[in-house]
Structure formats: C-alpha cells, structure tokens
N, CA, C and O atoms as a GROMACS GRO file, in nm:
protein
  360
    1MET      N    1   1.424  -1.222  -0.367
    1MET     CA    2   1.380  -1.179  -0.452
    1MET      C    3   1.334  -1.029  -0.434
    1MET      O    4   1.278  -0.998  -0.329
    2SER      N    5   1.361  -0.919  -0.550
    2SER     CA    6   1.332  -0.799  -0.487
    2SER      C    7   1.140  -0.786  -0.496
    2SER      O    8   1.102  -0.886  -0.557
    3PRO      N    9   1.030  -0.705  -0.459
    3PRO     CA   10   0.913  -0.699  -0.496
    3PRO      C   11   0.885  -0.691  -0.672
    3PRO      O   12   0.798  -0.764  -0.720
    4VAL      N   13   0.966  -0.596  -0.762
    4VAL     CA   14   0.956  -0.598  -0.888
    4VAL      C   15   0.994  -0.725  -0.918
    4VAL      O   16   0.905  -0.760  -0.996
    5GLU      N   17   1.066  -0.812  -0.906
    5GLU     CA   18   1.120  -0.944  -0.961
    5GLU      C   19   1.038  -1.028  -0.927
    5GLU      O   20   1.029  -1.117  -1.011
    6ARG      N   21   0.954  -1.044  -0.816
    6ARG     CA   22   0.862  -1.103  -0.740
    6ARG      C   23   0.726  -1.099  -0.858
    6ARG      O   24   0.686  -1.196  -0.923
    7ALA      N   25   0.676  -0.971  -0.863
    7ALA     CA   26   0.590  -0.935  -0.920
    7ALA      C   27   0.548  -0.991  -1.104
    7ALA      O   28   0.458  -1.052  -1.163
    8ILE      N   29   0.690  -0.918  -1.138
    8ILE     CA   30   0.687  -0.973  -1.298
    8ILE      C   31   0.683  -1.126  -1.291
    8ILE      O   32   0.625  -1.185  -1.382
    9SER      N   33   0.751  -1.206  -1.173
    9SER     CA   34   0.743  -1.359  -1.201
    9SER      C   35   0.608  -1.424  -1.179
    9SER      O   36   0.573  -1.532  -1.228
   10VAL      N   37   0.541  -1.352  -1.107
   10VAL     CA   38   0.405  -1.392  -1.087
   10VAL      C   39   0.336  -1.391  -1.202
   10VAL      O   40   0.283  -1.490  -1.254
   11VAL      N   41   0.336  -1.289  -1.239
   11VAL     CA   42   0.207  -1.223  -1.364
   11VAL      C   43   0.274  -1.334  -1.517
   11VAL      O   44   0.208  -1.358  -1.618
   12GLY      N   45   0.412  -1.381  -1.490
   12GLY     CA   46   0.436  -1.479  -1.634
   12GLY      C   47   0.581  -1.401  -1.714
   12GLY      O   48   0.626  -1.444  -1.821
   13GLY      N   49   0.638  -1.284  -1.641
   13GLY     CA   50   0.727  -1.226  -1.730
   13GLY      C   51   0.725  -1.062  -1.738
   13GLY      O   52   0.653  -0.982  -1.678
   14ALA      N   53   0.804  -1.045  -1.811
   14ALA     CA   54   0.839  -0.878  -1.851
   14ALA      C   55   0.716  -0.867  -1.981
   14ALA      O   56   0.631  -0.778  -1.984
   15SER      N   57   0.725  -0.950  -2.058
   15SER     CA   58   0.598  -0.936  -2.172
   15SER      C   59   0.459  -0.965  -2.111
   15SER      O   60   0.367  -0.887  -2.135
   16ALA      N   61   0.439  -1.072  -2.034
   16ALA     CA   62   0.316  -1.057  -1.990
   16ALA      C   63   0.246  -0.934  -1.875
   16ALA      O   64   0.125  -0.923  -1.859
   17ALA      N   65   0.312  -0.879  -1.830
   17ALA     CA   66   0.347  -0.807  -1.765
   17ALA      C   67   0.301  -0.663  -1.812
   17ALA      O   68   0.211  -0.590  -1.770
   18GLY      N   69   0.395  -0.648  -1.914
   18GLY     CA   70   0.381  -0.549  -2.024
   18GLY      C   71   0.213  -0.574  -2.096
   18GLY      O   72   0.123  -0.494  -2.073
   19ARG      N   73   0.200  -0.661  -2.158
   19ARG     CA   74   0.094  -0.661  -2.232
   19ARG      C   75  -0.022  -0.623  -2.091
   19ARG      O   76  -0.094  -0.524  -2.096
   20ALA      N   77  -0.023  -0.695  -2.000
   20ALA     CA   78  -0.100  -0.642  -1.912
   20ALA      C   79  -0.175  -0.511  -1.878
   20ALA      O   80  -0.291  -0.477  -1.858
   21LEU      N   81  -0.004  -0.431  -1.882
   21LEU     CA   82  -0.011  -0.298  -1.819
   21LEU      C   83  -0.007  -0.209  -1.894
   21LEU      O   84   0.009  -0.094  -1.853
   22GLY      N   85  -0.022  -0.243  -2.042
   22GLY     CA   86  -0.025  -0.202  -2.165
   22GLY      C   87   0.095  -0.089  -2.210
   22GLY      O   88   0.080   0.017  -2.270
   23ILE      N   89   0.216  -0.150  -2.161
   23ILE     CA   90   0.342  -0.114  -2.174
   23ILE      C   91   0.397  -0.180  -2.256
   23ILE      O   92   0.326  -0.246  -2.332
   24THR      N   93   0.541  -0.186  -2.271
   24THR     CA   94   0.639  -0.282  -2.342
   24THR      C   95   0.699  -0.346  -2.250
   24THR      O   96   0.704  -0.312  -2.132
   25PRO      N   97   0.746  -0.438  -2.296
   25PRO     CA   98   0.861  -0.588  -2.189
   25PRO      C   99   0.971  -0.485  -2.142
   25PRO      O  100   1.016  -0.485  -2.027
   26GLN      N  101   1.012  -0.386  -2.252
   26GLN     CA  102   1.146  -0.307  -2.214
   26GLN      C  103   1.094  -0.167  -2.086
   26GLN      O  104   1.166  -0.122  -1.997
   27ALA      N  105   0.970  -0.134  -2.113
   27ALA     CA  106   0.963  -0.046  -1.990
   27ALA      C  107   0.984  -0.143  -1.872
   27ALA      O  108   1.065  -0.105  -1.787
   28VAL      N  109   0.926  -0.255  -1.853
   28VAL     CA  110   0.880  -0.316  -1.742
   28VAL      C  111   1.059  -0.370  -1.685
   28VAL      O  112   1.093  -0.406  -1.572
   29GLY      N  113   1.118  -0.362  -1.770
   29GLY     CA  114   1.265  -0.462  -1.753
   29GLY      C  115   1.339  -0.320  -1.700
   29GLY      O  116   1.439  -0.332  -1.630
   30GLN      N  117   1.296  -0.210  -1.729
   30GLN     CA  118   1.394  -0.118  -1.691
   30GLN      C  119   1.340  -0.064  -1.528
   30GLN      O  120   1.390   0.037  -1.480
   31TRP      N  121   1.232  -0.146  -1.449
   31TRP     CA  122   1.207  -0.080  -1.328
   31TRP      C  123   1.297  -0.112  -1.278
   31TRP      O  124   1.373  -0.200  -1.317
   32ARG      N  125   1.311  -0.030  -1.154
   32ARG     CA  126   1.431  -0.053  -1.034
   32ARG      C  127   1.316  -0.044  -0.905
   32ARG      O  128   1.350  -0.064  -0.789
   33ARG      N  129   1.197  -0.016  -0.940
   33ARG     CA  130   1.092  -0.002  -0.834
   33ARG      C  131   0.993   0.027  -0.939
   33ARG      O  132   1.009   0.075  -1.051
   34ILE      N  133   0.848  -0.028  -0.856
   34ILE     CA  134   0.707  -0.026  -0.959
   34ILE      C  135   0.704   0.128  -0.934
   34ILE      O  136   0.734   0.187  -0.830
   35PRO      N  137   0.662   0.181  -1.052
   35PRO     CA  138   0.605   0.305  -1.064
   35PRO      C  139   0.466   0.337  -0.995
   35PRO      O  140   0.374   0.259  -1.020
   36ALA      N  141   0.443   0.435  -0.916
   36ALA     CA  142   0.346   0.468  -0.868
   36ALA      C  143   0.203   0.396  -0.942
   36ALA      O  144   0.115   0.315  -0.913
   37GLU      N  145   0.242   0.475  -1.045
   37GLU     CA  146   0.079   0.460  -1.128
   37GLU      C  147   0.055   0.348  -1.138
   37GLU      O  148  -0.063   0.326  -1.163
   38ARG      N  149   0.145   0.229  -1.125
   38ARG     CA  150   0.140   0.107  -1.193
   38ARG      C  151   0.109   0.014  -1.080
   38ARG      O  152   0.057  -0.095  -1.101
   39VAL      N  153   0.150   0.069  -0.925
   39VAL     CA  154   0.129  -0.004  -0.817
   39VAL      C  155  -0.023  -0.108  -0.804
   39VAL      O  156  -0.023  -0.223  -0.759
   40LEU      N  157  -0.136  -0.039  -0.851
   40LEU     CA  158  -0.277  -0.104  -0.782
   40LEU      C  159  -0.292  -0.199  -0.919
   40LEU      O  160  -0.342  -0.309  -0.894
   41THR      N  161  -0.275  -0.187  -0.991
   41THR     CA  162  -0.298  -0.254  -1.150
   41THR      C  163  -0.174  -0.384  -1.141
   41THR      O  164  -0.208  -0.501  -1.158
   42LEU      N  165  -0.083  -0.361  -1.124
   42LEU     CA  166   0.024  -0.466  -1.049
   42LEU      C  167  -0.020  -0.577  -0.927
   42LEU      O  168   0.012  -0.695  -0.927
   43GLU      N  169  -0.103  -0.506  -0.820
   43GLU     CA  170  -0.106  -0.558  -0.707
   43GLU      C  171  -0.262  -0.655  -0.756
   43GLU      O  172  -0.279  -0.766  -0.704
   44LYS      N  173  -0.343  -0.612  -0.833
   44LYS     CA  174  -0.479  -0.658  -0.899
   44LYS      C  175  -0.423  -0.783  -0.997
   44LYS      O  176  -0.490  -0.884  -1.018
   45ILE      N  177  -0.308  -0.763  -1.046
   45ILE     CA  178  -0.285  -0.882  -1.156
   45ILE      C  179  -0.191  -1.020  -1.091
   45ILE      O  180  -0.174  -1.134  -1.133
   46SER      N  181  -0.145  -0.950  -0.974
   46SER     CA  182  -0.021  -1.035  -0.936
   46SER      C  183  -0.078  -1.122  -0.820
   46SER      O  184  -0.051  -1.242  -0.810
   47GLY      N  185  -0.164  -1.049  -0.726
   47GLY     CA  186  -0.193  -1.093  -0.631
   47GLY      C  187  -0.126  -1.038  -0.512
   47GLY      O  188  -0.173  -1.065  -0.401
   48ILE      N  189   0.005  -0.946  -0.524
   48ILE     CA  190   0.086  -0.916  -0.451
   48ILE      C  191   0.040  -0.798  -0.354
   48ILE      O  192   0.026  -0.694  -0.418
   49PRO      N  193   0.016  -0.787  -0.243
   49PRO     CA  194  -0.059  -0.663  -0.170
   49PRO      C  195   0.022  -0.527  -0.190
   49PRO      O  196   0.145  -0.536  -0.184
   50ARG      N  197  -0.016  -0.445  -0.204
   50ARG     CA  198   0.043  -0.282  -0.254
   50ARG      C  199   0.117  -0.249  -0.125
   50ARG      O  200   0.167  -0.137  -0.113
   51HIS      N  201   0.125  -0.319  -0.049
   51HIS     CA  202   0.254  -0.262   0.070
   51HIS      C  203   0.360  -0.327   0.048
   51HIS      O  204   0.458  -0.290   0.112
   52GLU      N  205   0.373  -0.417  -0.028
   52GLU     CA  206   0.480  -0.534  -0.036
   52GLU      C  207   0.520  -0.494  -0.145
   52GLU      O  208   0.641  -0.510  -0.159
   53LEU      N  209   0.444  -0.428  -0.268
   53LEU     CA  210   0.508  -0.380  -0.368
   53LEU      C  211   0.577  -0.228  -0.371
   53LEU      O  212   0.668  -0.194  -0.446
   54ARG      N  213   0.512  -0.147  -0.269
   54ARG     CA  214   0.575   0.020  -0.235
   54ARG      C  215   0.557   0.034  -0.121
   54ARG      O  216   0.463   0.111  -0.101
   55PRO      N  217   0.609  -0.008  -0.022
   55PRO     CA  218   0.594   0.008   0.111
   55PRO      C  219   0.606   0.140   0.153
   55PRO      O  220   0.533   0.190   0.238
   56ASP      N  221   0.700   0.203   0.092
   56ASP     CA  222   0.712   0.365   0.076
   56ASP      C  223   0.603   0.456   0.068
   56ASP      O  224   0.567   0.560   0.125
   57LEU      N  225   0.549   0.356  -0.056
   57LEU     CA  226   0.344   0.437  -0.088
   57LEU      C  227   0.251   0.394   0.026
   57LEU      O  228   0.186   0.489   0.069
   58TYR      N  229   0.225   0.266   0.091
   58TYR     CA  230   0.139   0.189   0.105
   58TYR      C  231   0.204   0.151   0.221
   58TYR      O  232   0.292   0.069   0.198
   59PRO      N  233   0.190   0.184   0.345
   59PRO     CA  234   0.223   0.118   0.500
   59PRO      C  235   0.149  -0.023   0.495
   59PRO      O  236   0.039  -0.030   0.439
   60PRO      N  237   0.209  -0.135   0.555
   60PRO     CA  238   0.149  -0.236   0.624
   60PRO      C  239   0.028  -0.166   0.653
   60PRO      O  240   0.017  -0.043   0.660
   61PRO      N  241  -0.095  -0.285   0.676
   61PRO     CA  242  -0.224  -0.308   0.735
   61PRO      C  243  -0.219  -0.254   0.831
   61PRO      O  244  -0.285  -0.151   0.846
   62ALA      N  245  -0.128  -0.312   0.948
   62ALA     CA  246  -0.110  -0.287   1.064
   62ALA      C  247  -0.059  -0.180   1.118
   62ALA      O  248  -0.085  -0.152   1.236
   63VAL      N  249   0.002  -0.120   1.059
   63VAL     CA  250   0.072   0.004   1.068
   63VAL      C  251  -0.041   0.124   1.074
   63VAL      O  252  -0.049   0.210   1.162
   64ASN      N  253  -0.130   0.107   0.954
   64ASN     CA  254  -0.239   0.196   0.964
   64ASN      C  255  -0.354   0.199   1.067
   64ASN      O  256  -0.420   0.291   1.116
   65ALA      N  257  -0.355   0.047   1.084
   65ALA     CA  258  -0.439   0.056   1.240
   65ALA      C  259  -0.409   0.094   1.343
   65ALA      O  260  -0.495   0.129   1.424
   66GLU      N  261  -0.251   0.098   1.375
   66GLU     CA  262  -0.231   0.155   1.508
   66GLU      C  263  -0.260   0.317   1.472
   66GLU      O  264  -0.329   0.388   1.546
   67VAL      N  265  -0.202   0.363   1.358
   67VAL     CA  266  -0.202   0.516   1.320
   67VAL      C  267  -0.354   0.542   1.360
   67VAL      O  268  -0.376   0.638   1.433
   68GLY      N  269  -0.455   0.469   1.319
   68GLY     CA  270  -0.587   0.492   1.343
   68GLY      C  271  -0.652   0.512   1.480
   68GLY      O  272  -0.726   0.600   1.521
   69ALA      N  273  -0.600   0.402   1.537
   69ALA     CA  274  -0.617   0.328   1.717
   69ALA      C  275  -0.555   0.471   1.786
   69ALA      O  276  -0.616   0.524   1.879
   70ALA      N  277  -0.429   0.530   1.733
   70ALA     CA  278  -0.403   0.628   1.857
   70ALA      C  279  -0.443   0.761   1.795
   70ALA      O  280  -0.422   0.858   1.868
   71ALA      N  281  -0.491   0.783   1.690
   71ALA     CA  282  -0.553   0.888   1.663
   71ALA      C  283  -0.698   0.913   1.699
   71ALA      O  284  -0.740   1.029   1.707
   72GLY      N  285  -0.795   0.777   1.727
   72GLY     CA  286  -0.905   0.770   1.805
   72GLY      C  287  -0.910   0.797   1.965
   72GLY      O  288  -0.989   0.854   2.040
   73SER      N  289  -0.788   0.728   1.982
   73SER     CA  290  -0.790   0.729   2.161
   73SER      C  291  -0.746   0.870   2.186
   73SER      O  292  -0.709   0.892   2.301
   74ALA      N  293  -0.743   0.957   2.113
   74ALA     CA  294  -0.701   1.071   2.184
   74ALA      C  295  -0.841   1.189   2.217
   74ALA      O  296  -0.857   1.279   2.299
   75CYS      N  297  -0.922   1.132   2.108
   75CYS     CA  298  -1.074   1.187   2.168
   75CYS      C  299  -1.206   1.120   2.131
   75CYS      O  300  -1.266   1.159   2.031
   76ASP      N  301  -1.252   1.026   2.204
   76ASP     CA  302  -1.347   0.962   2.108
   76ASP      C  303  -1.502   1.073   2.136
   76ASP      O  304  -1.556   1.068   2.247
   77ALA      N  305  -1.539   1.131   2.067
   77ALA     CA  306  -1.611   1.196   2.090
   77ALA      C  307  -1.782   1.141   2.118
   77ALA      O  308  -1.872   1.206   2.171
   78SER      N  309  -1.786   1.019   2.070
   78SER     CA  310  -1.916   0.927   2.152
   78SER      C  311  -1.888   0.900   2.265
   78SER      O  312  -1.967   0.820   2.316
   79ASP      N  313  -1.791   0.940   2.337
   79ASP     CA  314  -1.799   0.860   2.511
   79ASP      C  315  -1.774   0.984   2.555
   79ASP      O  316  -1.674   1.053   2.534
   80PRO      N  317  -1.879   1.010   2.623
   80PRO     CA  318  -1.903   1.098   2.740
   80PRO      C  319  -1.791   1.164   2.839
   80PRO      O  320  -1.764   1.283   2.854
   81ALA      N  321  -1.743   1.066   2.892
   81ALA     CA  322  -1.647   1.079   2.997
   81ALA      C  323  -1.506   1.118   2.947
   81ALA      O  324  -1.420   1.183   3.007
   82ALA      N  325  -1.503   1.064   2.824
   82ALA     CA  326  -1.367   1.111   2.747
   82ALA      C  327  -1.412   1.297   2.703
   82ALA      O  328  -1.332   1.390   2.700
   83LEU      N  329  -1.519   1.301   2.682
   83LEU     CA  330  -1.542   1.470   2.655
   83LEU      C  331  -1.544   1.565   2.790
   83LEU      O  332  -1.504   1.681   2.799
   84SER      N  333  -1.598   1.489   2.883
   84SER     CA  334  -1.605   1.558   2.992
   84SER      C  335  -1.438   1.572   3.094
   84SER      O  336  -1.409   1.662   3.173
   85SER      N  337  -1.355   1.454   3.056
   85SER     CA  338  -1.216   1.525   3.084
   85SER      C  339  -1.134   1.593   2.991
   85SER      O  340  -1.031   1.656   3.015
   86LEU      N  341  -1.205   1.569   2.853
   86LEU     CA  342  -1.136   1.690   2.781
   86LEU      C  343  -1.161   1.855   2.835
   86LEU      O  344  -1.080   1.943   2.862
   87GLU      N  345  -1.298   1.851   2.837
   87GLU     CA  346  -1.375   1.966   2.927
   87GLU      C  347  -1.259   2.042   3.045
   87GLU      O  348  -1.216   2.157   3.058
   88ALA      N  349  -1.240   1.939   3.104
   88ALA     CA  350  -1.187   1.975   3.267
   88ALA      C  351  -1.072   1.997   3.238
   88ALA      O  352  -1.007   2.075   3.307
   89ALA      N  353  -1.019   1.937   3.133
   89ALA     CA  354  -0.851   2.006   3.119
   89ALA      C  355  -0.823   2.134   3.044
   89ALA      O  356  -0.707   2.168   3.020
   90GLU      N  357  -0.942   2.216   3.001
   90GLU     CA  358  -0.927   2.331   2.966
   90GLU      C  359  -0.953   2.421   3.059
   90GLU      O  360  -0.941   2.541   3.034
   0.00000   0.00000   0.00000
C-alpha cells in the first residue's frame, strides 16, 4: 500500500480526508503523491509521520541526526582542543 493509500485509509477514506483538508474527495482521489502543502495537515490527522508521507521532502529523523552530527563534528566552538587544532592547521 502506497503512503497516499495508507494515509487516506487511516483517515477514513477520500471523503473524510477531503473534509478534513477542505478539498473535494475527487481532488484527494487524484493524488499520486501527497501535495507538499497537504503533508503537515495529513500527518496531523492521520498520525503517519511526514517522512513516510513524502520522504523526498522530509528525510527520516535518523538522516537528519547524522547530518547534524557530521556538521557538528567538523568544529565544536565550545571545545578549546578542536579550536586549537583548527588554528594550528591554518
């Protein structure tokens, strides 16, 4: 089952999703993927995380944590040893 089908099913069908989103059930039925402007609302009403609904827009939390950790490991301004090693390299 695709993320679109799953979200619509969890909410109670295209009619229920349409009512909750303020659009017609026909509009919901035409989705091949969830429109970007609907993801956060659909996440709220369905309980399905945004990264499952649109992984192209919202990477999984583990990916975000790894990116943040990698960026932070380059230089930690609160670590005097890290600053010293950077200054020595210049």
